[in-house]
BAMIBA-626857 format. One record per residue (C-alpha): residue number from 1; residue in three letters; x, y, z. Coordinates in Angstrom, 1 decimal. Layout:
<atoms>
midren kedo x y z
NUM ala X Y Z
...
</atoms>
This chain:
<atoms>
midren kedo x y z
1 met 56.9 -12.3 27.9
2 ile 57.3 -13.8 24.4
3 thr 56.1 -11.9 21.3
4 ile 56.4 -13.2 17.8
5 val 57.9 -10.5 15.5
6 glu 59.4 -10.0 12.1
7 glu 63.1 -11.0 11.7
8 lys 64.2 -7.4 11.4
9 asp 62.7 -6.7 14.9
10 ala 63.9 -9.8 16.6
11 lys 66.3 -10.1 19.5
12 phe 65.9 -13.9 19.4
13 ile 65.6 -16.2 16.4
14 thr 64.8 -19.9 16.1
15 his 63.5 -22.0 13.2
16 ala 60.0 -21.9 11.6
17 gly 58.0 -24.9 10.7
18 ser 57.4 -27.8 13.0
19 phe 58.6 -27.2 16.6
20 his 60.0 -29.7 18.9
21 ala 60.6 -30.0 22.7
22 asp 64.1 -28.6 22.4
23 asp 63.3 -25.2 20.8
24 val 60.2 -24.9 22.9
25 met 61.9 -25.5 26.2
26 ala 64.9 -23.4 25.1
27 thr 62.4 -20.5 24.7
28 val 61.1 -21.0 28.2
29 leu 64.6 -20.8 29.6
30 leu 65.5 -17.7 27.6
31 glu 62.3 -16.0 28.8
32 ile 63.3 -16.6 32.4
33 leu 66.8 -15.3 31.7
34 tyr 66.0 -12.2 29.6
35 glu 62.2 -11.7 30.5
36 gly 61.3 -9.9 27.2
37 ile 61.6 -12.2 24.2
38 pro 60.9 -10.6 20.8
39 leu 61.2 -13.8 18.8
40 ala 61.3 -14.5 15.0
41 arg 60.8 -18.0 13.7
42 val 62.5 -18.2 10.3
43 ala 63.2 -20.7 7.6
44 glu 66.9 -19.9 7.4
45 ile 69.4 -17.7 9.1
46 asp 73.2 -17.2 9.0
47 glu 74.2 -16.4 12.6
48 lys 77.0 -14.2 11.4
49 asp 74.5 -11.8 9.8
50 thr 72.6 -10.9 13.0
51 asp 73.1 -9.7 16.5
52 ala 70.1 -11.7 17.7
53 phe 70.4 -14.7 20.0
54 val 70.0 -17.6 17.5
55 tyr 69.2 -21.1 18.6
56 asp 68.3 -24.5 17.0
57 ile 69.1 -23.0 13.6
58 gly 72.0 -21.3 11.9
59 leu 74.8 -23.8 12.8
60 gly 76.1 -21.5 15.6
61 lys 76.8 -22.0 19.2
62 tyr 73.3 -23.0 20.2
63 asp 72.5 -25.1 17.2
64 his 73.1 -28.8 17.1
65 his 72.7 -29.8 13.5
66 gln 76.5 -29.8 12.7
67 asp 78.4 -33.0 11.9
68 asp 80.6 -32.6 15.0
69 lys 77.9 -32.6 17.7
70 val 78.9 -31.5 21.2
71 arg 78.3 -34.4 23.5
72 arg 78.0 -34.8 27.3
73 asp 80.4 -37.0 29.3
74 asn 77.9 -39.8 29.0
75 gly 78.0 -39.6 25.2
76 ile 74.5 -38.1 24.7
77 ala 74.6 -35.2 22.2
78 tyr 73.3 -31.8 23.3
79 ser 70.4 -30.2 21.5
80 ser 69.7 -26.5 21.6
81 val 68.1 -26.6 25.0
82 gly 70.9 -28.6 26.6
83 leu 73.5 -26.2 25.3
84 ile 71.6 -23.3 26.8
85 trp 71.0 -25.1 30.1
86 arg 74.7 -26.0 30.2
87 asp 75.8 -22.3 29.8
88 tyr 72.9 -20.5 31.6
89 gly 71.2 -23.0 33.9
90 met 72.9 -21.7 37.1
91 gln 71.9 -18.1 36.3
92 ile 68.3 -19.2 35.5
93 leu 68.1 -20.9 38.9
94 glu 69.5 -17.9 40.7
95 lys 67.0 -15.6 38.9
96 leu 64.3 -17.9 40.3
97 gly 65.6 -17.2 43.8
98 ile 67.1 -20.6 44.4
99 gln 70.1 -20.3 46.7
100 glu 70.5 -23.6 48.5
101 tyr 71.2 -26.8 46.7
102 val 71.7 -24.9 43.4
103 glu 74.0 -27.6 41.9
104 asp 71.5 -30.3 43.0
105 tyr 68.7 -28.5 41.2
106 phe 70.9 -28.0 38.1
107 tyr 71.8 -31.6 37.8
108 asp 68.4 -33.0 38.7
109 ile 66.6 -30.8 36.2
110 asp 69.2 -31.7 33.6
111 asp 68.8 -35.4 34.3
112 gln 65.0 -35.6 34.4
113 ile 64.0 -32.8 31.9
114 ile 66.7 -31.4 29.7
115 met 69.0 -34.4 28.8
116 pro 66.1 -36.6 27.7
117 ile 64.9 -33.8 25.4
118 asp 68.4 -33.6 24.0
119 ala 68.6 -37.4 23.4
120 leu 65.3 -37.7 21.7
121 asp 65.8 -34.7 19.5
122 asn 69.1 -36.2 18.3
123 gly 67.6 -39.6 17.5
124 glu 68.9 -41.2 20.7
125 gly 67.0 -42.7 23.6
126 glu 63.6 -44.3 23.4
127 arg 60.4 -42.6 22.3
128 ile 57.3 -43.6 24.3
129 ser 53.8 -42.3 24.4
130 met 52.6 -39.6 26.7
131 thr 55.8 -37.8 27.7
132 ile 56.4 -34.0 27.5
133 ser 58.2 -34.5 24.2
134 ser 55.4 -36.5 22.6
135 val 52.9 -33.9 23.8
136 ile 54.9 -31.1 22.0
137 ser 55.1 -33.3 18.9
138 ile 51.3 -33.7 18.6
139 ser 50.8 -30.0 19.5
140 asn 52.0 -28.9 16.1
141 pro 49.1 -27.7 13.9
142 phe 47.3 -30.5 12.1
143 trp 47.3 -30.4 8.3
144 asn 43.8 -28.9 8.4
145 ser 44.2 -27.0 11.7
146 pro 42.5 -23.5 12.0
147 ile 45.4 -22.2 14.1
148 ser 48.8 -21.0 12.9
149 gly 52.2 -22.5 13.6
150 asp 53.1 -19.5 15.7
151 glu 49.9 -19.7 17.8
152 ala 50.6 -23.4 18.4
153 phe 54.2 -22.7 19.3
154 leu 53.2 -20.2 21.9
155 lys 50.7 -22.6 23.4
156 ser 53.4 -25.2 23.6
157 val 55.7 -22.7 25.3
158 asp 53.0 -22.3 27.9
159 phe 52.9 -26.0 28.5
160 met 56.7 -26.3 28.8
161 arg 56.8 -23.3 31.2
162 thr 54.4 -25.2 33.4
163 val 56.6 -28.3 33.2
164 phe 59.7 -26.4 34.3
165 his 58.2 -24.4 37.1
166 val 56.1 -27.2 38.7
167 tyr 59.1 -29.5 38.6
168 ile 61.1 -26.9 40.5
169 glu 58.3 -26.7 43.1
170 tyr 58.5 -30.5 43.4
171 leu 62.3 -30.3 44.0
172 lys 61.8 -27.7 46.7
173 asp 59.7 -30.2 48.6
174 val 62.1 -33.1 47.9
175 tyr 65.1 -31.1 49.3
176 asn 62.9 -30.1 52.4
177 asn 62.1 -33.8 53.0
178 asn 58.4 -33.3 52.1
179 glu 58.1 -36.3 49.8
180 leu 54.9 -36.8 47.8
181 asp 52.6 -39.8 48.5
182 trp 52.8 -41.3 45.0
183 asp 50.4 -44.2 45.9
184 asp 47.6 -41.8 46.7
185 ala 48.6 -39.8 43.6
186 tyr 48.2 -42.7 41.3
187 asp 44.8 -43.5 42.9
188 trp 43.8 -40.0 42.0
189 leu 45.1 -40.5 38.4
190 asp 43.0 -43.6 37.9
191 gln 39.8 -41.8 39.1
192 val 40.4 -38.7 37.0
193 met 41.3 -40.6 33.8
194 lys 37.9 -42.4 34.0
195 lys 36.1 -39.1 34.6
196 ile 37.9 -37.5 31.7
197 val 36.7 -40.2 29.3
198 leu 33.2 -40.1 30.6
199 asp 33.1 -36.3 30.4
200 lys 34.2 -36.5 26.7
201 ala 31.5 -39.1 26.1
202 asn 28.9 -36.8 27.5
203 glu 30.3 -33.9 25.4
204 ala 29.9 -36.1 22.3
205 asn 26.3 -36.8 23.2
206 cys 26.9 -40.5 23.8
207 phe 24.1 -42.4 25.6
208 ile 25.9 -43.4 28.8
209 phe 24.6 -46.8 29.7
210 asn 27.5 -48.2 31.7
211 glu 30.0 -46.6 34.1
212 glu 31.5 -49.8 35.4
213 gly 35.3 -50.2 35.0
214 asp 38.3 -47.9 34.5
215 ala 39.3 -45.4 31.8
216 ile 40.3 -48.2 29.3
217 asp 36.9 -49.8 29.8
218 met 35.1 -46.5 29.3
219 trp 37.1 -45.8 26.1
220 lys 36.3 -49.2 24.7
221 glu 32.6 -48.5 25.4
222 tyr 32.3 -45.0 24.0
223 gly 35.5 -44.3 22.0
224 glu 34.0 -45.1 18.6
225 glu 31.0 -42.8 19.2
226 ile 33.4 -40.0 20.4
227 ile 35.6 -40.3 17.3
228 thr 32.6 -40.4 15.0
229 tyr 31.2 -37.3 16.7
230 tyr 34.3 -35.2 16.1
231 asn 35.1 -36.7 12.7
232 lys 31.4 -36.1 11.7
233 ser 31.7 -39.6 10.1
234 ser 32.1 -43.2 11.3
235 lys 34.6 -43.9 8.6
236 his 37.8 -45.3 10.2
237 ala 36.5 -44.6 13.7
238 asp 37.8 -48.0 14.9
239 leu 41.3 -47.0 13.9
240 gly 40.9 -43.7 15.8
241 val 39.8 -45.6 18.9
242 tyr 42.8 -47.9 18.7
243 asp 45.3 -45.0 18.2
244 val 43.9 -42.7 20.9
245 asn 44.0 -45.7 23.3
246 lys 47.6 -46.4 22.4
247 met 48.8 -42.8 22.6
248 phe 46.8 -41.6 25.6
249 val 44.5 -43.9 27.6
250 gln 46.6 -46.9 27.9
251 pro 50.0 -45.2 28.8
252 leu 48.3 -43.3 31.6
253 ser 46.3 -46.3 32.9
254 phe 49.2 -48.7 33.7
255 glu 52.5 -48.4 35.5
256 arg 55.3 -47.8 33.1
257 glu 57.7 -50.6 32.4
258 glu 61.2 -49.7 33.5
259 thr 63.7 -49.0 30.7
260 asp 67.4 -48.5 30.6
261 glu 67.0 -46.1 27.7
262 val 66.8 -42.3 28.2
263 thr 63.2 -41.2 27.7
264 ala 61.3 -37.9 28.3
265 tyr 59.4 -37.0 31.5
266 pro 56.1 -38.8 31.7
267 val 52.8 -36.9 31.5
268 glu 51.2 -38.8 34.4
269 gln 53.9 -37.6 36.8
270 leu 53.5 -34.0 35.5
271 ala 49.7 -34.2 36.0
272 ile 50.2 -35.5 39.5
273 leu 52.6 -32.6 40.4
274 met 50.1 -30.1 38.9
275 glu 47.3 -31.5 41.0
276 asn 49.5 -31.6 44.1
277 tyr 50.7 -28.0 43.8
278 his 47.9 -26.2 41.9
279 lys 44.9 -28.5 41.8
280 asn 44.8 -28.3 38.0
281 gly 46.2 -31.7 37.0
282 glu 42.7 -32.6 35.6
283 pro 42.5 -29.7 33.2
284 leu 46.0 -30.5 31.9
285 leu 45.0 -34.1 31.1
286 lys 41.7 -32.9 29.5
287 asp 43.6 -30.6 27.2
288 ile 46.1 -33.3 26.2
289 phe 43.2 -35.7 25.6
290 asp 41.5 -33.2 23.4
291 thr 44.7 -32.7 21.4
292 cys 45.1 -36.5 21.0
293 ile 41.5 -36.9 19.7
294 his 41.7 -33.9 17.3
295 ser 45.1 -35.1 16.1
296 glu 43.7 -38.5 15.3
297 val 40.6 -37.1 13.7
298 ser 42.8 -35.0 11.4
299 arg 44.9 -38.0 10.5
300 ile 41.8 -40.0 9.7
301 gln 40.6 -37.2 7.5
302 gly 43.8 -37.4 5.5
303 met 43.9 -41.2 5.2
304 asp 42.1 -41.5 1.9
305 tyr 44.4 -39.0 0.3
306 val 47.5 -40.9 1.5
307 glu 46.1 -44.2 0.3
308 ala 45.6 -42.7 -3.1
309 gln 49.1 -41.4 -3.2
310 ile 50.5 -44.8 -2.1
311 asp 48.8 -46.3 -5.2
312 leu 50.3 -43.5 -7.4
313 ser 53.8 -44.0 -6.0
314 glu 56.6 -44.8 -8.5
315 his 60.2 -45.8 -8.3
316 his 60.0 -46.3 -4.5
317 ile 58.8 -42.7 -3.9
318 met 55.5 -41.4 -2.7
319 val 54.7 -37.8 -3.4
320 leu 52.3 -35.7 -1.3
321 glu 51.3 -32.4 -3.1
322 his 50.3 -31.0 0.3
323 phe 51.5 -32.3 3.7
324 val 49.2 -34.8 5.5
325 pro 50.3 -37.0 8.4
326 trp 51.3 -40.1 6.4
327 lys 53.5 -42.5 8.5
328 gly 50.7 -44.2 10.4
329 thr 48.5 -44.7 7.3
330 leu 51.4 -45.9 5.2
331 leu 52.7 -48.4 7.8
332 lys 49.2 -49.9 8.2
333 ser 48.2 -49.8 4.6
334 glu 47.3 -53.0 2.8
335 ser 48.1 -51.7 -0.7
336 asn 50.3 -54.0 -2.7
337 lys 52.6 -51.1 -3.4
338 val 53.2 -50.0 0.2
339 asn 56.3 -52.2 0.9
340 asp 58.0 -50.8 -2.2
341 ile 58.0 -47.2 -0.9
342 tyr 61.3 -46.1 0.5
343 leu 60.6 -42.4 1.1
344 thr 58.0 -39.7 0.9
345 val 58.3 -36.3 -0.7
346 phe 56.2 -33.3 0.5
347 pro 56.2 -29.5 0.8
348 ser 58.2 -28.1 3.7
349 gln 56.7 -25.8 6.2
350 arg 59.9 -23.7 5.9
351 gly 59.6 -23.4 2.2
352 gly 60.8 -25.7 -0.6
353 trp 60.4 -29.5 -0.4
354 asn 61.5 -32.3 1.9
355 phe 62.1 -36.0 1.6
356 gln 61.7 -38.3 4.6
357 gly 62.5 -42.0 4.8
358 val 59.8 -44.5 5.7
359 pro 60.4 -45.7 9.2
360 leu 60.8 -49.5 9.8
361 ser 58.1 -49.3 12.5
362 pro 56.1 -46.5 14.1
363 ala 58.6 -45.9 17.0
364 ser 61.7 -46.6 15.0
365 phe 64.4 -44.0 14.1
366 asp 65.7 -46.4 11.4
367 thr 64.2 -46.1 7.9
368 arg 64.1 -48.0 4.7
369 ile 66.5 -45.7 3.0
370 lys 70.3 -45.7 3.0
371 val 72.0 -42.3 2.4
372 pro 75.7 -41.9 1.6
373 glu 77.4 -41.2 4.9
374 glu 79.4 -38.3 3.4
375 trp 76.0 -36.5 2.6
376 cys 74.7 -36.7 6.1
377 gly 74.8 -33.4 8.0
378 lys 75.8 -31.4 5.0
379 arg 73.9 -28.5 3.6
380 asp 73.8 -25.8 0.9
381 gln 76.7 -25.5 -1.5
382 glu 78.7 -28.3 0.1
383 leu 75.7 -30.7 -0.3
384 val 75.2 -29.5 -3.9
385 glu 78.8 -30.4 -4.7
386 leu 78.6 -33.8 -3.0
387 thr 75.2 -34.8 -4.5
388 gly 75.3 -33.0 -7.9
389 val 71.8 -31.8 -7.2
390 glu 71.3 -28.0 -7.8
391 gly 69.0 -26.7 -5.1
392 ala 69.8 -29.3 -2.5
393 arg 69.5 -27.6 1.0
394 phe 70.3 -30.1 3.7
395 ile 70.4 -33.7 4.8
396 his 69.9 -34.4 8.5
397 pro 73.0 -36.0 10.2
398 gly 70.8 -39.1 10.8
399 gly 70.0 -39.3 7.1
400 phe 66.3 -39.8 7.6
401 ile 65.2 -36.4 6.2
402 gly 66.5 -33.7 3.9
403 gly 65.3 -30.7 1.8
404 ala 65.7 -28.9 -1.5
405 glu 64.6 -25.7 -3.0
406 ser 62.1 -27.0 -5.6
407 phe 60.1 -30.1 -6.4
408 asp 62.4 -31.0 -9.3
409 ser 65.5 -30.8 -7.1
410 ile 64.0 -32.8 -4.3
411 met 62.9 -35.5 -6.7
412 glu 66.4 -35.7 -8.2
413 leu 67.8 -36.0 -4.7
414 ala 65.2 -38.6 -3.7
415 gln 66.0 -40.6 -6.9
416 arg 69.7 -40.7 -6.1
417 ile 69.0 -41.9 -2.6
418 val 66.7 -44.6 -3.9
419 glu 69.5 -45.7 -6.3
420 tyr 72.0 -45.8 -3.5
421 thr 69.6 -47.7 -1.3
422 glu 69.0 -50.3 -4.0
423 gln 72.8 -50.7 -4.5
424 asn 73.4 -51.2 -0.8
425 lys 70.6 -53.5 0.1
426 thr 71.5 -56.3 2.6
427 his 69.9 -59.6 1.7
</atoms>
């Protein structure tokens, strides 16, 4: 059982703010291993000052934000969950009563579930829609969400717990030569996807005049009315239809293209396993569909604010006085200033302020900014000395995001990054 507690009462500590697939899945593994998890989610921690099990923060054994990342034999860097699985995976499997094929379980789970989370969290591999990692990403509280970060974190732990346990059930069948009929399973998926969209149309009081076609057809028919119903306005509803189709309906309606890149476990396969073992694949998909719709409605509700801040941007910097999802709006904006923006500054959920580089495209890890290599991966006093910016807190090893204690210090840091970017433009 996982309980969120104050830092002084915690036996386990991870980072506050936005959660990711690595810290969420790491929490699931630790729960199996230790059962009771009094957990604190904090902005900062020095591992040397606590006896708690610290992960994904603090630059200790189970953090992965250092310059010298620990890497697998294949070159992929570990994240917190990979480091924990490396050290405790066998014990976790034994606690679950797995005796035969233990090494096979260990490496199969690592290959299909753990390693892809590692890769994506470290900016490696390929991000695609509707994987377990993307579901965790959109499960963070929206900027105007009524639920807290801790509540959303615990809900995501429930999701990842399901992922882990149902995949083990599947492996048990595989090792006993009881292979799943995937053709029948995908037929079920097609039928349930259409039903989910039609159910949502009914919930949104749409007039159902046509039920011919598949899920994509139904979404094209009723999506705009559904978005309008939840947004309580038709403004930008067409954009919502496009984005929900792209993030949910389309990925689950066609067979995935094969890729040589590492990517996270696909949601359609998880739903099929859930249906096969527990007859609850449909509720899983419904819940994710709801999350996609409400995430998009929240983004739509913040679009006008982002557009206004784009027009107010100066010196290649856009400032958000409160955080609103901004990337999609900025990358689609038709403002004549949008192409001049290199980075965005906004309040951090962990306190202080962050900068983040504008990505070159929605799925890209590359950004419009260039950060001095010697700054990347540095933090606190070492970063202050390198940058000359009092209050500088950190710059991610990938250079795409960083933080500082105050608005003035983040703006100074951002301005220095802009100057460096301008000096190092490739023409």
